[in-house]
C-alpha positions in Angstrom: 29.0 7.3 -15.6 29.5 6.8 -19.5 25.6 7.4 -21.2 24.4 7.6 -24.5 21.2 9.3 -25.4 19.0 6.2 -24.6 20.0 6.6 -21.0 18.8 10.1 -20.2 21.1 12.3 -18.7 23.9 12.3 -21.7 21.3 14.7 -23.7 20.7 17.2 -20.6 21.7 20.0 -23.3 18.8 19.0 -25.3 16.3 19.4 -22.6 17.1 23.0 -23.1 14.2 22.9 -26.0 11.6 22.3 -23.8 12.1 24.6 -21.4 9.5 26.9 -20.5 7.6 28.4 -17.8 5.7 27.0 -15.2 2.2 26.7 -16.1 2.3 28.3 -19.3 3.6 25.2 -21.4 1.5 25.7 -24.1 1.8 29.3 -24.9 3.9 30.3 -28.4 6.4 32.8 -28.3 6.6 35.4 -30.9 9.8 34.4 -32.4 9.1 31.8 -34.7 12.3 30.1 -34.5 11.8 29.2 -30.8 11.3 25.7 -30.1 8.9 25.2 -28.0 6.9 21.5 -27.0 4.6 22.6 -30.1 7.5 22.5 -32.6 10.1 20.6 -30.8 8.2 16.7 -31.6 7.8 15.3 -35.2 7.9 11.6 -37.1 11.0 10.5 -35.3 11.7 9.2 -31.5 15.0 11.2 -31.4 12.3 14.1 -30.3 10.6 12.2 -28.1 13.7 10.7 -26.3 14.0 14.4 -25.7 11.4 15.4 -24.1 11.5 12.6 -21.8 14.9 13.4 -20.5 13.2 17.8 -20.0 11.6 15.4 -17.5 14.2 12.8 -15.4 16.4 16.6 -15.8 14.5 17.7 -13.5 15.9 15.7 -10.9 18.9 17.0 -10.9 18.5 20.0 -12.5 20.3 23.7 -11.7 18.1 25.5 -13.9 16.9 28.8 -11.6 14.8 30.6 -15.1 11.8 29.8 -12.6 13.3 29.6 -9.3 13.5 33.0 -7.2 17.1 31.3 -5.3 20.2 32.7 -5.6 21.8 29.5 -5.6 21.3 27.3 -8.3 22.9 24.4 -6.9 20.9 24.6 -3.7 17.9 24.1 -5.7 17.9 21.0 -7.0 15.6 19.2 -6.7 17.4 15.9 -4.0 19.7 18.5 -2.4 16.9 20.4 -1.6 14.4 16.8 -0.4 18.2 15.8 1.3 17.9 18.7 2.8 14.6 18.8 4.4 14.3 15.0 5.2 18.2 14.7 7.0 19.2 18.3 8.8 15.9 19.0 9.7 16.4 15.7 11.7 19.1 13.9 13.9 21.2 12.9 11.0 22.6 15.9 10.7 23.6 19.1 10.5 24.9 22.3 7.8 27.3 25.2 9.5 26.9 27.1 7.0 25.5 30.4 8.2 22.7 31.0 5.8 19.2 31.8 7.5 17.6 28.8 5.6 19.7 26.7 6.3 19.4 27.4 10.4 15.7 27.2 10.3 16.6 23.3 8.9 19.0 22.9 11.4 17.0 23.6 14.6 13.7 23.6 13.2 13.1 27.2 13.3 11.1 27.8 9.7 8.2 29.7 9.2 5.4 30.1 6.9 5.5 33.5 6.5 9.3 33.2 5.2 10.9 32.0 2.4 13.5 28.9 3.2 14.8 27.8 0.1 15.0 24.1 0.1 11.4 24.2 1.4 11.1 26.2 -1.4 13.0 24.2 -4.3 11.1 20.9 -3.5 7.7 23.1 -4.4 8.5 24.2 -7.0 10.9 21.6 -9.0 7.7 18.8 -8.0 5.6 20.5 -9.5 7.3 21.9 -12.5 7.6 18.2 -12.8 4.7 17.3 -13.0 4.6 20.0 -15.4 6.1 18.6 -17.6 4.9 15.4 -17.6 1.5 16.6 -18.2 2.7 18.0 -21.6 4.3 15.5 -22.6 1.4 13.1 -22.4 -0.6 15.8 -24.4 2.3 16.0 -26.9 2.6 12.6 -27.4 -1.8 11.4 -27.6 -2.5 9.1 -30.4 -3.4 12.2 -32.2 -0.8 13.9 -32.4 1.5 11.2 -33.0 -0.5 10.6 -36.1 -0.9 13.8 -37.5 2.5 14.2 -37.3 3.3 10.6 -39.5 4.6 8.7 -36.6 5.0 5.7 -38.0 3.9 2.6 -36.2 7.4 1.8 -34.1 7.6 5.3 -32.7 4.0 5.2 -31.4 4.9 2.2 -29.6 8.5 3.4 -28.0 6.4 6.6 -27.7 4.2 4.5 -25.2 6.8 2.8 -23.0 8.2 6.7 -23.0 4.7 7.4 -21.7 4.8 4.9 -18.7 7.9 6.5 -17.7 7.1 9.9 -17.9 3.1 8.9 -15.4 6.4 7.1 -12.8 8.2 10.3 -12.7 5.0 12.3 -12.3 4.0 9.9 -9.4 7.8 10.0 -8.2 7.0 14.1 -8.0 3.8 14.1 -6.2 4.6 11.1 -3.1 7.8 14.1 -2.8 5.3 17.1 -2.4 2.3 15.5 0.0 4.8 14.2 2.0 6.4 17.4 2.3 3.5 19.3 1.9 0.2 17.4 2.5 -2.1 18.8 0.7 -0.4 20.4 -2.9 -1.9 21.6 -6.3 -3.6 18.8 -8.7 -3.1 18.8 -12.2 -3.2 15.8 -15.4 -2.6 15.8 -19.2 -6.5 16.5 -19.2 -6.8 19.2 -16.6 -7.3 22.6 -18.0 -3.0 24.3 -18.9 -2.1 27.7 -19.8 -2.0 31.0 -18.6 -4.0 32.2 -15.3 -4.8 28.8 -14.9 -4.1 27.2 -11.5 -4.4 24.4 -10.5 -6.9 23.4 -7.7 -4.9 22.6 -3.9 -5.9 18.8 -3.4 -5.6 16.9 -0.2 -3.1 14.6 0.6 -5.2 11.5 1.5 -6.9 12.4 -2.4 -3.0 12.8 -4.1 -1.7 9.2 -1.9 -5.1 7.3 -3.9 -4.3 9.1 -7.3 -0.8 8.2 -7.0 -1.9 4.4 -5.5 -4.2 4.0 -9.0 -1.4 5.2 -11.3 1.3 3.0 -9.8 -0.6 0.0 -9.3 -1.7 0.4 -13.4 1.8 0.6 -14.7 2.9 -2.1 -12.2 -0.5 -4.3 -13.7 0.4 -3.5 -17.5 3.0 -6.4 -18.8 3.6 -3.9 -22.1 3.6 -0.5 -19.9 7.0 0.1 -18.4 10.4 -2.0 -19.6 11.0 -5.4 -17.3 13.0 -4.6 -14.0 16.8 -4.4 -14.5 16.6 -3.3 -17.6 16.8 0.6 -18.4 19.0 1.7 -15.7 19.4 4.4 -15.2 15.6 5.4 -16.5 12.7 3.7 -14.7 11.5 0.6 -15.0 8.9 -2.4 -13.6 11.0 -2.6 -10.5 10.8 1.4 -10.0 7.3 0.9 -10.1 7.0 -1.6 -7.4 9.2 0.8 -5.4 7.9 3.4 -5.1 4.3 1.9 -4.5 6.2 -0.3 -1.4 7.2 3.1 0.0 3.8 4.5 -0.8 2.0 1.4 1.6 4.4 1.8 4.4 3.4 5.4 5.0 -0.2 5.3 3.7 -1.3 5.7 7.8 0.4 8.8 8.1 -0.7 9.9 4.2 -4.6 8.8 5.2 -5.1 7.5 8.7 -5.8 3.7 7.2 -2.5 1.8 7.3 -1.9 -0.7 3.9 0.6 -3.0 5.5 -0.6 -6.2 3.8 0.2 -4.5 0.5 3.5 -3.5 1.3 4.0 -7.1 2.2 2.7 -8.1 -1.0 3.9 -5.7 -3.1 8.1 -6.3 -1.8 7.4 -10.1 -2.3 6.7 -9.2 -6.1 10.1 -7.1 -5.7 11.7 -10.4 -4.6 11.6 -12.3 -7.4 12.1 -9.6 -9.9 16.0 -10.8 -9.5 17.8 -7.7 -7.6 19.9 -8.8 -5.3 22.1 -7.1 -1.7 25.7 -5.5 -3.3 28.3 -7.7 -1.3 29.4 -4.6 0.6 27.3 -1.6 1.6 30.2 1.1 0.7 30.6 0.4 -3.2 26.9 1.2 -3.3 28.1 4.9 -3.1 31.1 4.9 -5.1 32.0 6.6 -8.0 31.6 3.8 -10.0 28.0 2.8 -9.0 26.3 2.8 -12.0 28.9 0.5 -14.0 29.5 -1.8 -10.7 27.7 -4.6 -11.9 27.2 -5.4 -7.8 26.2 -2.2 -6.6 23.4 -1.7 -9.9 22.5 -4.9 -9.5 20.9 -3.4 -5.8 19.1 0.3 -7.4 14.9 -0.1 -8.7 15.4 3.5 -9.0 18.5 6.3 -9.2 19.1 9.7 -10.6 22.8 9.5 -12.9 25.4 11.9 -11.6 28.7 12.2 -14.4 31.5 14.8 -13.7 31.2 15.8 -17.6 27.6 15.3 -17.9 26.0 16.5 -15.7 27.4 18.9 -13.2 24.8 19.5 -10.5 26.0 20.8 -7.5 23.7 19.4 -5.2 22.9 15.4 -5.4 25.7 13.3 -4.6 29.4 16.2 -5.6 26.9 18.6 -2.7 27.2 15.5 -0.7 30.7 14.5 -1.0 32.4 18.2 -1.0 30.0 19.6 1.8 31.6 17.1 4.1 34.8 18.1 4.3 37.5 21.0 3.9 40.5 21.6 1.5 42.2 21.7 4.1 41.8 18.2 5.3 42.8 17.1 2.0 39.5 16.1 0.5 40.8 15.3 -3.0 42.6 12.2 -1.3 40.1 10.8 0.6 36.7 11.0 -1.5 38.2 11.3 -5.2 37.3 14.3 -6.1 38.4 18.2 -5.8 37.9 20.5 -3.0 35.8 20.8 0.5 32.5 23.6 1.3 32.9 21.8 4.7 29.1 21.6 5.7 27.6 18.7 6.5 28.2 16.7 9.7 26.9 14.2 11.4 26.6 15.1 15.5 28.0 12.7 18.0 24.8 12.1 19.5 23.6 10.4 16.9 26.7 8.0 16.2 26.4 6.9 19.8 22.9 6.2 20.0 22.1 4.3 16.9 25.6 2.8 16.2 26.4 1.5 20.1 29.7 -0.5 18.9 31.8 2.7 17.9 33.9 3.2 20.8 37.3 4.5 21.5 37.4 7.7 19.9 41.2 9.7 19.4 40.5 12.9 17.2 44.0 14.0 16.8 44.9 10.8 15.0 41.4 10.2 13.3 41.0 6.5 14.1 37.6 4.8 16.5 36.7 1.1 17.0 33.8 -0.1 15.2 32.3 -3.3 14.2 29.2 -2.3 11.8 30.6 -1.9 8.4 28.3 1.2 7.9 30.2 3.0 11.0 32.8 2.8 9.3 31.5 6.0 7.0 32.2 8.9 9.6 35.9 11.0 9.6 36.9 12.6 12.9 40.3 13.5 12.5 40.7 16.9 13.8 37.3 17.2 14.8 35.6 17.9 18.5 32.9 15.7 19.5 30.5 17.6 20.7 28.0 20.4 18.7 27.2 22.2 21.6 29.4 25.5 21.6 28.5 26.1 18.1 26.4 24.6 15.5 28.2 26.5 12.9 31.5 25.6 13.7 32.5 22.8 10.7 34.6 20.4 12.6 32.1 20.6 15.9 30.6 17.0 14.6 31.7 14.2 13.2 32.2 14.4 9.2 30.7 11.0 6.8 32.3 10.5 3.5 29.6 8.2 2.7 29.4 9.2 -0.4 32.6 8.5 -2.2 34.0 9.6 -5.8 36.4 6.8 -5.9 35.7 3.3 -7.6 34.8 0.5 -5.1 37.8 -1.3 -7.0 40.4 1.7 -5.6 42.2 3.0 -2.9 42.0 6.9 -3.0 45.9 6.9 -3.6 45.8 5.9 -6.2 42.9 7.6 -7.4 44.3 10.8 -6.6 45.5 12.0 -10.0 41.9 11.7 -11.4 40.4 13.0 -8.4 42.5 16.1 -8.9 40.7 16.8 -11.8 37.1 16.5 -10.7 35.0 18.8 -10.1 31.7 16.6 -10.1 30.5 13.5 -8.9 30.2 10.2 -10.8 28.1 8.3 -8.1 24.7 7.9 -9.0 22.2 8.7 -6.1 19.9 5.4 -5.3 16.7 6.8 -5.0 14.7 3.3 -4.5 17.3 0.6 -3.7 16.7 -3.1 -2.5 18.2 -2.4 1.0 15.3 0.1 2.0 12.8 -3.0 0.2 14.0 -5.6 2.9 13.3 -3.0 5.9 9.8 -2.3 4.5 8.9 -6.0 4.0 10.1 -5.9 7.9 8.3 -3.8 8.8 5.1 -5.0 7.1 5.5 -8.4 8.7 5.6 -7.0 12.0 2.8 -5.5 11.6 1.2 -8.0 9.6 2.7 -11.2 10.0 5.5 -12.8 8.4 8.8 -13.8 8.4 11.2 -11.9 7.0 13.9 -13.2 9.2 16.3 -14.1 5.6 15.9 -10.2 4.7 16.7 -8.9 7.8 19.5 -11.2 8.3 21.2 -10.9 4.6 21.4 -6.9 6.0 23.1 -7.5 9.6 25.5 -10.1 7.5 26.5 -7.5 5.0 27.0 -5.7 7.8 29.5 -7.7 9.7 26.7 -8.0 13.0 24.5 -9.9 14.4 20.6 -9.8 13.2 18.3 -9.6 15.4 15.9 -11.8 18.3 13.6 -9.9 16.5 12.1 -7.1 14.9 10.1 -4.2 16.4 9.7 -0.7 16.0 12.6 0.5 17.5 15.1 -1.7 16.1 13.7 -0.6 12.7 14.0 2.7 13.6 17.9 2.0 14.6 18.1 -0.2 11.9 16.6 2.7 9.0 19.2 5.1 10.6 22.2 2.3 10.0 21.2 1.5 6.8 19.6 4.2 4.9 22.0 6.8 6.8 22.1 10.2 4.5 20.1 8.8 1.8 16.6 11.3 2.6 14.3 9.6 4.6 15.1 10.3 7.8 12.4 13.2 8.9 9.2 10.7 7.1 10.7 7.6 8.8 10.9 9.6 12.3 6.8 10.8 11.9 5.9 7.5 10.9 7.3 6.0 14.5 5.7 8.6 16.5 8.8 10.4 16.7 9.1 13.5 15.2 6.9 15.8 17.0 7.5 14.1 20.6 8.8 11.1 21.7 12.6 11.4 21.0 14.9 14.6 21.4 18.0 15.1 19.1 20.8 17.7 18.8 19.4 20.9 18.4 16.0 19.8 17.8 13.3 23.0 18.0 16.4 24.9 18.5 17.7 23.1 22.0 21.0 21.8 21.6 19.1 19.2 23.8 16.1 19.1 21.8 12.4 19.9 22.4 8.9 18.6 21.1 8.5 20.9 18.2 5.0 22.5 17.4 2.3 19.5 15.9 1.9 21.4 12.7 5.2 20.5 11.7 4.3 17.6 10.7 4.1 19.5 6.9 6.1 22.3 5.5 4.7 25.8 4.8 3.6 26.3 1.1 6.3 28.9 0.5 5.6 32.7 0.7 6.2 33.0 -2.4 3.7 30.9 -3.9 0.8 32.0 -1.8 1.6 35.8 -2.5 1.3 35.5 -6.6 -1.5 33.0 -6.1 -3.9 34.0 -3.4 -6.4 30.9 -4.2 -4.1 29.0 -2.3 -4.8 28.0 1.1 -1.3 28.0 4.0 -0.9 24.8 5.5 -2.8 24.7 9.5 -0.1 26.4 12.4 1.7 28.7 9.2 1.2 32.6 8.5 1.0 33.6 5.1 2.8 36.5 4.0 
């Protein structure tokens, strides 16, 4: 997607200005020519845009300066969070033989052994929070006045501060969802070398994030208006994350908040978002320019083959689903294939019941639900039972496709041959999810979500359900939100993660088995425990 500096990600190079170690952002280097947060800002708006860029860039960064990983692409936040949500659950398995990948495939991770994806989620989220805290310190009224900022610049920076607070809430949500208790700090906390933020319970972090989001939602002057700031956050982004928080409130705190979830969704419905005419165009290479697709997005991470060259995100989910032997460039609009992620056939058969008569030689199968049209089966073997790490065992999923929505792959092939990275924006929050949150809230609280449910069914080309219950919601979220990073959290909320539902290789067996109860959260990475003795390991996991 083509973007200017006000759309943040074309300013990625500027983010290097503010690179610093986590927890030590106030350290001034000995070399006076090095740029730090103390010297990067001035009287003009541009410096503050660049500071905000650093925070947004944390969603898609491959930078490994402060990470102990061998593969920068695997350390990207969205790729790592996706792996902990999908590869650990029923929707995806990766054929790569890395030990940390196999532990996600089989739900066999340990507290005293570092898992790269789990580690990346931990560090990327806490880095992001640290960057926000420092940005808010640097943009205080006193600092802006001391630098001679005009009233116009000050007013603009207040909007940037609101965006930064939203991003901090987003990082805290991801960290809290993944780990439960997390180190907690704000711009008012002590900072600098040697300070370690205290671990705070999941419920306390939840309450803080809810308070921040509710304050941003209530202040009409805080966030940009809905659909006015793409791909940066706006009022719709705030309400979308708030609805997601309320949806999972009982898991996070023990107390359900269905009435709040319902009311928040109703506010979103009044903001002018619309479902895209087709499901597929939400995940095509021009989804950030296509008004129909973009009109469904409440918050997205922007990717660009020229400006955001990440081996995570949508590049990962495009390249990893086919092999070079599949002729991926002529299918997905991007050059190459990594032979990694697949969907277990058991997932397809369970949640897409209308899929029939697969022909693996021709690569054809029959289906009714349009969302079942993403699977690629030519040359595949149906079952992973013989070998989980054989790429051709299982079905490929080409939901993320770099070909523009109004072009055929054949017509795009010459351009695709030049593309080594994806142009597909990642929909972090979209209206289809909000419709389902509303349906779930109405199921618990009372209310009529039939219009929202029917809209999704009509788009998929299937009949709307006669009644909405937990079983239908679990199945519909498997179809509507497949591979969008929700699955582990959903299964926990429905009480199916630990026991009550077995999926392919759950617990290390092909047929599946129950998980230990402490697997509702991931362990604090062993590297963090080794370097910070004040950290407590999550119950049930060993320390290094």
